[in-house]
N, CA, C and O atoms as a GROMACS GRO file, in nm:
protein
  488
    1UNK      N    1   0.084  -0.116   0.000
    1UNK     CA    2   0.000   0.000   0.000
    1UNK      C    3   0.089   0.123   0.000
    1UNK      O    4   0.187   0.129   0.074
    2UNK      N    5   0.056   0.220  -0.081
    2UNK     CA    6   0.125   0.348  -0.072
    2UNK      C    7   0.026   0.460  -0.096
    2UNK      O    8  -0.076   0.443  -0.163
    3UNK      N    9   0.058   0.575  -0.040
    3UNK     CA   10  -0.029   0.691  -0.053
    3UNK      C   11   0.056   0.817  -0.053
    3UNK      O   12   0.155   0.826   0.020
    4UNK      N   13   0.019   0.915  -0.136
    4UNK     CA   14   0.092   1.042  -0.130
    4UNK      C   15   0.058   1.117  -0.002
    4UNK      O   16  -0.052   1.100   0.052
    5UNK      N   17   0.149   1.197   0.046
    5UNK     CA   18   0.123   1.284   0.161
    5UNK      C   19   0.160   1.426   0.122
    5UNK      O   20   0.240   1.448   0.031
    6UNK      N   21   0.101   1.522   0.191
    6UNK     CA   22   0.120   1.662   0.157
    6UNK      C   23   0.149   1.746   0.281
    6UNK      O   24   0.066   1.825   0.324
    7UNK      N   25   0.268   1.728   0.340
    7UNK     CA   26   0.303   1.814   0.454
    7UNK      C   27   0.321   1.958   0.405
    7UNK      O   28   0.342   1.979   0.286
    8UNK      N   29   0.313   2.056   0.494
    8UNK     CA   30   0.324   2.197   0.452
    8UNK      C   31   0.461   2.229   0.393
    8UNK      O   32   0.563   2.181   0.441
    9UNK      N   33   0.461   2.312   0.289
    9UNK     CA   34   0.585   2.359   0.227
    9UNK      C   35   0.672   2.426   0.332
    9UNK      O   36   0.623   2.511   0.407
   10UNK      N   37   0.799   2.390   0.338
   10UNK     CA   38   0.893   2.452   0.431
   10UNK      C   39   0.897   2.388   0.570
   10UNK      O   40   0.984   2.421   0.649
   11UNK      N   41   0.804   2.298   0.600
   11UNK     CA   42   0.804   2.231   0.730
   11UNK      C   43   0.923   2.135   0.738
   11UNK      O   44   0.970   2.087   0.635
   12UNK      N   45   0.970   2.107   0.858
   12UNK     CA   46   1.081   2.015   0.878
   12UNK      C   47   1.026   1.884   0.933
   12UNK      O   48   0.975   1.879   1.045
   13UNK      N   49   1.034   1.776   0.854
   13UNK     CA   50   0.985   1.646   0.896
   13UNK      C   51   1.079   1.586   0.999
   13UNK      O   52   1.201   1.590   0.981
   14UNK      N   53   1.023   1.531   1.109
   14UNK     CA   54   1.108   1.478   1.216
   14UNK      C   55   1.080   1.331   1.249
   14UNK      O   56   1.171   1.261   1.293
   15UNK      N   57   0.956   1.283   1.230
   15UNK     CA   58   0.922   1.148   1.274
   15UNK      C   59   0.793   1.102   1.208
   15UNK      O   60   0.703   1.182   1.184
   16UNK      N   61   0.784   0.973   1.179
   16UNK     CA   62   0.660   0.913   1.131
   16UNK      C   63   0.623   0.802   1.228
   16UNK      O   64   0.703   0.712   1.253
   17UNK      N   65   0.500   0.807   1.282
   17UNK     CA   66   0.452   0.703   1.372
   17UNK      C   67   0.352   0.618   1.294
   17UNK      O   68   0.260   0.670   1.231
   18UNK      N   69   0.371   0.486   1.300
   18UNK     CA   70   0.288   0.391   1.227
   18UNK      C   71   0.211   0.307   1.327
   18UNK      O   72   0.270   0.239   1.411
   19UNK      N   73   0.078   0.311   1.319
   19UNK     CA   74  -0.009   0.234   1.407
   19UNK      C   75  -0.051   0.108   1.332
   19UNK      O   76  -0.103   0.115   1.221
   20UNK      N   77  -0.028  -0.008   1.395
   20UNK     CA   78  -0.058  -0.136   1.330
   20UNK      C   79  -0.125  -0.232   1.427
   20UNK      O   80  -0.118  -0.216   1.549
   21UNK      N   81  -0.192  -0.331   1.369
   21UNK     CA   82  -0.233  -0.449   1.444
   21UNK      C   83  -0.150  -0.563   1.388
   21UNK      O   84  -0.157  -0.594   1.269
   22UNK      N   85  -0.072  -0.625   1.473
   22UNK     CA   86   0.020  -0.730   1.429
   22UNK      C   87   0.018  -0.843   1.530
   22UNK      O   88   0.084  -0.836   1.634
   23UNK      N   89  -0.059  -0.948   1.499
   23UNK     CA   90  -0.060  -1.066   1.587
   23UNK      C   91   0.012  -1.183   1.520
   23UNK      O   92  -0.002  -1.297   1.562
   24UNK      N   93   0.087  -1.152   1.417
   24UNK     CA   94   0.162  -1.253   1.342
   24UNK      C   95   0.307  -1.254   1.390
   24UNK      O   96   0.355  -1.154   1.444
   25UNK      N   97   0.375  -1.364   1.370
   25UNK     CA   98   0.517  -1.370   1.402
   25UNK      C   99   0.599  -1.290   1.299
   25UNK      O  100   0.714  -1.254   1.326
   26UNK      N  101   0.540  -1.262   1.185
   26UNK     CA  102   0.605  -1.182   1.082
   26UNK      C  103   0.598  -1.033   1.121
   26UNK      O  104   0.521  -0.996   1.210
   27UNK      N  105   0.678  -0.951   1.057
   27UNK     CA  106   0.677  -0.807   1.082
   27UNK      C  107   0.636  -0.734   0.955
   27UNK      O  108   0.667  -0.779   0.844
   28UNK      N  109   0.568  -0.621   0.970
   28UNK     CA  110   0.535  -0.538   0.855
   28UNK      C  111   0.640  -0.427   0.844
   28UNK      O  112   0.709  -0.395   0.941
   29UNK      N  113   0.651  -0.370   0.726
   29UNK     CA  114   0.751  -0.267   0.697
   29UNK      C  115   0.680  -0.141   0.649
   29UNK      O  116   0.590  -0.149   0.565
   30UNK      N  117   0.719  -0.026   0.701
   30UNK     CA  118   0.666   0.103   0.655
   30UNK      C  119   0.782   0.194   0.622
   30UNK      O  120   0.890   0.184   0.681
   31UNK      N  121   0.759   0.284   0.526
   31UNK     CA  122   0.863   0.382   0.494
   31UNK      C  123   0.800   0.511   0.445
   31UNK      O  124   0.690   0.512   0.390
   32UNK      N  125   0.871   0.618   0.467
   32UNK     CA  126   0.834   0.747   0.411
   32UNK      C  127   0.938   0.779   0.304
   32UNK      O  128   1.058   0.772   0.329
   33UNK      N  129   0.890   0.813   0.186
   33UNK     CA  130   0.978   0.832   0.071
   33UNK      C  131   0.975   0.976   0.021
   33UNK      O  132   0.869   1.039   0.016
   34UNK      N  133   1.092   1.026  -0.015
   34UNK     CA  134   1.104   1.152  -0.086
   34UNK      C  135   1.130   1.114  -0.232
   34UNK      O  136   1.229   1.048  -0.263
   35UNK      N  137   1.040   1.156  -0.319
   35UNK     CA  138   1.048   1.117  -0.460
   35UNK      C  139   1.096   1.234  -0.544
   35UNK      O  140   1.058   1.348  -0.521
   36UNK      N  141   1.181   1.203  -0.643
   36UNK     CA  142   1.231   1.303  -0.735
   36UNK      C  143   1.127   1.341  -0.839
   36UNK      O  144   1.014   1.293  -0.835
   37UNK      N  145   1.166   1.426  -0.929
   37UNK     CA  146   1.074   1.481  -1.027
   37UNK      C  147   1.013   1.376  -1.119
   37UNK      O  148   0.901   1.394  -1.168
   38UNK      N  149   1.084   1.266  -1.145
   38UNK     CA  150   1.032   1.160  -1.231
   38UNK      C  151   0.986   1.037  -1.153
   38UNK      O  152   0.965   0.931  -1.212
   39UNK      N  153   0.968   1.050  -1.021
   39UNK     CA  154   0.915   0.942  -0.939
   39UNK      C  155   1.018   0.848  -0.879
   39UNK      O  156   0.980   0.753  -0.810
   40UNK      N  157   1.145   0.871  -0.903
   40UNK     CA  158   1.247   0.786  -0.843
   40UNK      C  159   1.267   0.823  -0.696
   40UNK      O  160   1.252   0.939  -0.658
   41UNK      N  161   1.301   0.725  -0.613
   41UNK     CA  162   1.321   0.749  -0.470
   41UNK      C  163   1.454   0.819  -0.450
   41UNK      O  164   1.559   0.767  -0.486
   42UNK      N  165   1.449   0.938  -0.391
   42UNK     CA  166   1.569   1.015  -0.361
   42UNK      C  167   1.620   0.978  -0.222
   42UNK      O  168   1.740   0.954  -0.204
   43UNK      N  169   1.530   0.974  -0.125
   43UNK     CA  170   1.562   0.940   0.013
   43UNK      C  171   1.444   0.864   0.072
   43UNK      O  172   1.329   0.892   0.038
   44UNK      N  173   1.472   0.770   0.159
   44UNK     CA  174   1.365   0.697   0.227
   44UNK      C  175   1.411   0.661   0.369
   44UNK      O  176   1.528   0.632   0.393
   45UNK      N  177   1.317   0.664   0.460
   45UNK     CA  178   1.338   0.621   0.598
   45UNK      C  179   1.237   0.512   0.626
   45UNK      O  180   1.121   0.524   0.588
   46UNK      N  181   1.280   0.405   0.691
   46UNK     CA  182   1.187   0.294   0.712
   46UNK      C  183   1.197   0.238   0.853
   46UNK      O  184   1.294   0.262   0.926
   47UNK      N  185   1.094   0.161   0.888
   47UNK     CA  186   1.090   0.093   1.017
   47UNK      C  187   1.006  -0.032   1.005
   47UNK      O  188   0.935  -0.051   0.906
   48UNK      N  189   1.015  -0.120   1.104
   48UNK     CA  190   0.941  -0.246   1.101
   48UNK      C  191   0.864  -0.264   1.232
   48UNK      O  192   0.905  -0.215   1.338
   49UNK      N  193   0.752  -0.336   1.223
   49UNK     CA  194   0.676  -0.368   1.343
   49UNK      C  195   0.747  -0.479   1.419
   49UNK      O  196   0.832  -0.548   1.363
   50UNK      N  197   0.712  -0.496   1.545
   50UNK     CA  198   0.782  -0.595   1.628
   50UNK      C  199   0.729  -0.736   1.609
   50UNK      O  200   0.797  -0.832   1.646
   51UNK      N  201   0.609  -0.753   1.553
   51UNK     CA  202   0.553  -0.887   1.534
   51UNK      C  203   0.492  -0.940   1.662
   51UNK      O  204   0.550  -0.923   1.770
   52UNK      N  205   0.376  -1.003   1.653
   52UNK     CA  206   0.304  -1.067   1.766
   52UNK      C  207   0.276  -0.974   1.883
   52UNK      O  208   0.270  -1.019   1.997
   53UNK      N  209   0.257  -0.845   1.856
   53UNK     CA  210   0.236  -0.752   1.967
   53UNK      C  211   0.093  -0.699   1.973
   53UNK      O  212   0.062  -0.621   2.064
   54UNK      N  213   0.006  -0.736   1.881
   54UNK     CA  214  -0.131  -0.686   1.881
   54UNK      C  215  -0.137  -0.542   1.833
   54UNK      O  216  -0.062  -0.504   1.743
   55UNK      N  217  -0.226  -0.462   1.893
   55UNK     CA  218  -0.236  -0.320   1.856
   55UNK      C  219  -0.116  -0.247   1.913
   55UNK      O  220  -0.095  -0.249   2.035
   56UNK      N  221  -0.038  -0.184   1.829
   56UNK     CA  222   0.082  -0.115   1.874
   56UNK      C  223   0.122  -0.010   1.771
   56UNK      O  224   0.052   0.011   1.672
   57UNK      N  225   0.232   0.055   1.795
   57UNK     CA  226   0.287   0.149   1.698
   57UNK      C  227   0.438   0.139   1.701
   57UNK      O  228   0.497   0.089   1.796
   58UNK      N  229   0.499   0.188   1.594
   58UNK     CA  230   0.644   0.203   1.591
   58UNK      C  231   0.678   0.334   1.524
   58UNK      O  232   0.602   0.384   1.441
   59UNK      N  233   0.793   0.389   1.560
   59UNK     CA  234   0.836   0.519   1.508
   59UNK      C  235   0.947   0.505   1.406
   59UNK      O  236   1.032   0.417   1.416
   60UNK      N  237   0.944   0.594   1.308
   60UNK     CA  238   1.049   0.601   1.208
   60UNK      C  239   1.109   0.741   1.219
   60UNK      O  240   1.044   0.839   1.181
   61UNK      N  241   1.232   0.753   1.270
   61UNK     CA  242   1.295   0.885   1.279
   61UNK      C  243   1.333   0.936   1.140
   61UNK      O  244   1.378   0.859   1.054
   62UNK      N  245   1.315   1.065   1.119
   62UNK     CA  246   1.348   1.130   0.992
   62UNK      C  247   1.458   1.231   1.019
   62UNK      O  248   1.453   1.302   1.119
   63UNK      N  249   1.554   1.238   0.932
   63UNK     CA  250   1.671   1.325   0.952
   63UNK      C  251   1.643   1.472   0.920
   63UNK      O  252   1.713   1.532   0.839
   64UNK      N  253   1.541   1.530   0.985
   64UNK     CA  254   1.509   1.673   0.971
   64UNK      C  255   1.508   1.719   0.825
   64UNK      O  256   1.581   1.811   0.788
   65UNK      N  257   1.425   1.655   0.745
   65UNK     CA  258   1.412   1.691   0.604
   65UNK      C  259   1.315   1.809   0.589
   65UNK      O  260   1.206   1.807   0.646
   66UNK      N  261   1.355   1.911   0.514
   66UNK     CA  262   1.271   2.028   0.489
   66UNK      C  263   1.189   2.004   0.363
   66UNK      O  264   1.245   1.975   0.257
   67UNK      N  265   1.057   2.015   0.374
   67UNK     CA  266   0.966   1.990   0.262
   67UNK      C  267   0.988   2.094   0.152
   67UNK      O  268   0.987   2.214   0.178
   68UNK      N  269   1.007   2.046   0.029
   68UNK     CA  270   1.031   2.134  -0.085
   68UNK      C  271   0.960   2.076  -0.207
   68UNK      O  272   1.011   1.984  -0.271
   69UNK      N  273   0.842   2.129  -0.239
   69UNK     CA  274   0.764   2.077  -0.350
   69UNK      C  275   0.818   2.118  -0.487
   69UNK      O  276   0.773   2.065  -0.589
   70UNK      N  277   0.914   2.210  -0.493
   70UNK     CA  278   0.971   2.246  -0.623
   70UNK      C  279   1.060   2.134  -0.676
   70UNK      O  280   1.081   2.124  -0.797
   71UNK      N  281   1.113   2.050  -0.588
   71UNK     CA  282   1.202   1.941  -0.629
   71UNK      C  283   1.150   1.802  -0.595
   71UNK      O  284   1.194   1.705  -0.657
   72UNK      N  285   1.058   1.789  -0.499
   72UNK     CA  286   1.022   1.658  -0.447
   72UNK      C  287   0.871   1.640  -0.433
   72UNK      O  288   0.796   1.737  -0.429
   73UNK      N  289   0.830   1.514  -0.425
   73UNK     CA  290   0.696   1.477  -0.379
   73UNK      C  291   0.718   1.372  -0.269
   73UNK      O  292   0.829   1.323  -0.253
   74UNK      N  293   0.613   1.339  -0.195
   74UNK     CA  294   0.628   1.258  -0.075
   74UNK      C  295   0.523   1.148  -0.072
   74UNK      O  296   0.409   1.168  -0.115
   75UNK      N  297   0.562   1.031  -0.019
   75UNK     CA  298   0.466   0.921  -0.004
   75UNK      C  299   0.500   0.838   0.118
   75UNK      O  300   0.612   0.840   0.169
   76UNK      N  301   0.397   0.764   0.165
   76UNK     CA  302   0.414   0.666   0.272
   76UNK      C  303   0.381   0.531   0.212
   76UNK      O  304   0.280   0.515   0.143
   77UNK      N  305   0.467   0.433   0.237
   77UNK     CA  306   0.447   0.297   0.188
   77UNK      C  307   0.437   0.203   0.308
   77UNK      O  308   0.506   0.221   0.408
   78UNK      N  309   0.351   0.102   0.297
   78UNK     CA  310   0.339   0.000   0.401
   78UNK      C  311   0.324  -0.135   0.335
   78UNK      O  312   0.246  -0.151   0.242
   79UNK      N  313   0.400  -0.232   0.383
   79UNK     CA  314   0.396  -0.367   0.325
   79UNK      C  315   0.382  -0.471   0.436
   79UNK      O  316   0.472  -0.484   0.520
   80UNK      N  317   0.270  -0.546   0.436
   80UNK     CA  318   0.259  -0.656   0.531
   80UNK      C  319   0.340  -0.775   0.479
   80UNK      O  320   0.355  -0.791   0.357
   81UNK      N  321   0.391  -0.855   0.566
   81UNK     CA  322   0.465  -0.975   0.523
   81UNK      C  323   0.377  -1.099   0.529
   81UNK      O  324   0.425  -1.211   0.513
   82UNK      N  325   0.247  -1.077   0.552
   82UNK     CA  326   0.154  -1.188   0.559
   82UNK      C  327   0.015  -1.135   0.524
   82UNK      O  328  -0.021  -1.025   0.566
   83UNK      N  329  -0.062  -1.210   0.450
   83UNK     CA  330  -0.198  -1.172   0.416
   83UNK      C  331  -0.293  -1.222   0.522
   83UNK      O  332  -0.268  -1.324   0.585
   84UNK      N  333  -0.403  -1.150   0.541
   84UNK     CA  334  -0.504  -1.194   0.637
   84UNK      C  335  -0.527  -1.090   0.745
   84UNK      O  336  -0.476  -0.979   0.738
   85UNK      N  337  -0.604  -1.130   0.844
   85UNK     CA  338  -0.642  -1.036   0.948
   85UNK      C  339  -0.546  -1.032   1.067
   85UNK      O  340  -0.578  -0.973   1.170
   86UNK      N  341  -0.431  -1.094   1.054
   86UNK     CA  342  -0.333  -1.090   1.163
   86UNK      C  343  -0.234  -0.974   1.147
   86UNK      O  344  -0.152  -0.951   1.235
   87UNK      N  345  -0.243  -0.901   1.036
   87UNK     CA  346  -0.152  -0.790   1.013
   87UNK      C  347  -0.227  -0.680   0.938
   87UNK      O  348  -0.262  -0.697   0.821
   88UNK      N  349  -0.251  -0.566   1.006
   88UNK     CA  350  -0.326  -0.456   0.945
   88UNK      C  351  -0.264  -0.323   0.984
   88UNK      O  352  -0.214  -0.306   1.096
   89UNK      N  353  -0.268  -0.228   0.892
   89UNK     CA  354  -0.225  -0.093   0.925
   89UNK      C  355  -0.348  -0.018   0.976
   89UNK      O  356  -0.457  -0.030   0.920
   90UNK      N  357  -0.330   0.059   1.083
   90UNK     CA  358  -0.441   0.132   1.144
   90UNK      C  359  -0.432   0.283   1.120
   90UNK      O  360  -0.534   0.351   1.122
   91UNK      N  361  -0.312   0.334   1.096
   91UNK     CA  362  -0.298   0.477   1.070
   91UNK      C  363  -0.153   0.522   1.075
   91UNK      O  364  -0.063   0.448   1.113
   92UNK      N  365  -0.134   0.648   1.035
   92UNK     CA  366  -0.003   0.710   1.034
   92UNK      C  367  -0.013   0.847   1.100
   92UNK      O  368  -0.116   0.914   1.089
   93UNK      N  369   0.093   0.889   1.168
   93UNK     CA  370   0.099   1.022   1.226
   93UNK      C  371   0.235   1.080   1.190
   93UNK      O  372   0.339   1.027   1.229
   94UNK      N  373   0.234   1.190   1.115
   94UNK     CA  374   0.357   1.255   1.072
   94UNK      C  375   0.387   1.372   1.164
   94UNK      O  376   0.304   1.460   1.182
   95UNK      N  377   0.506   1.371   1.222
   95UNK     CA  378   0.548   1.480   1.310
   95UNK      C  379   0.639   1.572   1.230
   95UNK      O  380   0.727   1.527   1.157
   96UNK      N  381   0.616   1.702   1.244
   96UNK     CA  382   0.700   1.800   1.176
   96UNK      C  383   0.703   1.930   1.254
   96UNK      O  384   0.616   1.957   1.336
   97UNK      N  385   0.806   2.010   1.227
   97UNK     CA  386   0.815   2.144   1.283
   97UNK      C  387   0.764   2.239   1.176
   97UNK      O  388   0.822   2.246   1.068
   98UNK      N  389   0.657   2.314   1.204
   98UNK     CA  390   0.603   2.403   1.102
   98UNK      C  391   0.697   2.520   1.075
   98UNK      O  392   0.789   2.547   1.152
   99UNK      N  393   0.671   2.587   0.965
   99UNK     CA  394   0.749   2.707   0.935
   99UNK      C  395   0.719   2.810   1.042
   99UNK      O  396   0.610   2.809   1.101
  100UNK      N  397   0.812   2.900   1.067
  100UNK     CA  398   0.792   2.998   1.174
  100UNK      C  399   0.690   3.103   1.132
  100UNK      O  400   0.668   3.126   1.013
  101UNK      N  401   0.630   3.165   1.230
  101UNK     CA  402   0.528   3.266   1.204
  101UNK      C  403   0.582   3.384   1.124
  101UNK      O  404   0.509   3.444   1.045
  102UNK      N  405   0.706   3.417   1.144
  102UNK     CA  406   0.765   3.532   1.076
  102UNK      C  407   0.779   3.509   0.925
  102UNK      O  408   0.782   3.606   0.848
  103UNK      N  409   0.786   3.384   0.881
  103UNK     CA  410   0.806   3.358   0.739
  103UNK      C  411   0.681   3.309   0.669
  103UNK      O  412   0.684   3.284   0.549
  104UNK      N  413   0.569   3.295   0.742
  104UNK     CA  414   0.448   3.242   0.681
  104UNK      C  415   0.337   3.346   0.687
  104UNK      O  416   0.308   3.402   0.792
  105UNK      N  417   0.276   3.369   0.574
  105UNK     CA  418   0.158   3.455   0.567
  105UNK      C  419   0.049   3.378   0.494
  105UNK      O  420   0.079   3.308   0.397
  106UNK      N  421  -0.075   3.387   0.537
  106UNK     CA  422  -0.182   3.317   0.465
  106UNK      C  423  -0.199   3.374   0.324
  106UNK      O  424  -0.173   3.492   0.300
  107UNK      N  425  -0.242   3.289   0.232
  107UNK     CA  426  -0.260   3.332   0.094
  107UNK      C  427  -0.370   3.436   0.082
  107UNK      O  428  -0.360   3.528   0.001
  108UNK      N  429  -0.476   3.423   0.161
  108UNK     CA  430  -0.587   3.518   0.160
  108UNK      C  431  -0.605   3.570   0.302
  108UNK      O  432  -0.654   3.497   0.388
  109UNK      N  433  -0.567   3.696   0.328
  109UNK     CA  434  -0.582   3.747   0.464
  109UNK      C  435  -0.729   3.760   0.502
  109UNK      O  436  -0.815   3.784   0.417
  110UNK      N  437  -0.757   3.743   0.629
  110UNK     CA  438  -0.895   3.742   0.678
  110UNK      C  439  -0.964   3.877   0.657
  110UNK      O  440  -1.080   3.880   0.614
  111UNK      N  441  -0.897   3.987   0.687
  111UNK     CA  442  -0.960   4.120   0.678
  111UNK      C  443  -0.890   4.211   0.578
  111UNK      O  444  -0.898   4.333   0.590
  112UNK      N  445  -0.823   4.155   0.481
  112UNK     CA  446  -0.762   4.234   0.375
  112UNK      C  447  -0.633   4.303   0.416
  112UNK      O  448  -0.568   4.259   0.511
  113UNK      N  449  -0.595   4.411   0.345
  113UNK     CA  450  -0.467   4.480   0.368
  113UNK      C  451  -0.449   4.534   0.509
  113UNK      O  452  -0.337   4.537   0.560
  114UNK      N  453  -0.558   4.577   0.574
  114UNK     CA  454  -0.544   4.628   0.711
  114UNK      C  455  -0.497   4.519   0.807
  114UNK      O  456  -0.420   4.546   0.899
  115UNK      N  457  -0.545   4.396   0.785
  115UNK     CA  458  -0.502   4.284   0.870
  115UNK      C  459  -0.354   4.255   0.850
  115UNK      O  460  -0.284   4.223   0.946
  116UNK      N  461  -0.307   4.267   0.727
  116UNK     CA  462  -0.164   4.243   0.700
  116UNK      C  463  -0.081   4.350   0.770
  116UNK      O  464   0.019   4.319   0.834
  117UNK      N  465  -0.122   4.476   0.759
  117UNK     CA  466  -0.048   4.584   0.823
  117UNK      C  467  -0.046   4.567   0.975
  117UNK      O  468   0.057   4.587   1.039
  118UNK      N  469  -0.160   4.530   1.034
  118UNK     CA  470  -0.166   4.508   1.179
  118UNK      C  471  -0.079   4.390   1.220
  118UNK      O  472  -0.014   4.395   1.324
  119UNK      N  473  -0.078   4.286   1.138
  119UNK     CA  474   0.005   4.168   1.167
  119UNK      C  475   0.153   4.203   1.165
  119UNK      O  476   0.229   4.158   1.251
  120UNK      N  477   0.194   4.284   1.067
  120UNK     CA  478   0.335   4.321   1.055
  120UNK      C  479   0.380   4.415   1.166
  120UNK      O  480   0.498   4.417   1.200
  121UNK      N  481   0.289   4.492   1.223
  121UNK     CA  482   0.323   4.584   1.330
  121UNK      C  483   0.346   4.514   1.462
  121UNK      O  484   0.409   4.570   1.552
  122UNK      N  485   0.295   4.390   1.476
  122UNK     CA  486   0.310   4.316   1.603
  122UNK      C  487   0.450   4.279   1.629
  122UNK      O  488   0.480   4.217   1.731
   0.00000   0.00000   0.00000
């Protein structure tokens, strides 16, 4: 299974938490991939479940990658090593450090130019 993900531009990715149900002796594998412009894997971080642990999670540390959509796209992949109801993915949680307030402005300000001026004066 794989799915694209869309973290915010400029955010720094730090960790991916994978929630699984694993009552099998086998382990499942998950990875977060940074894909190049033609879909080739540029960088990937992966982790494995512990096997026979039931409902659990495991973490995949990420080497502080800064999201850049001008050069990359992003996906999460998960592969069970056994078919059936003894190994299931339950969810993913991506941890990141957002861009700082000083460098981020909304595309459409709530109250127009006056709101931008008030925001900059703070």
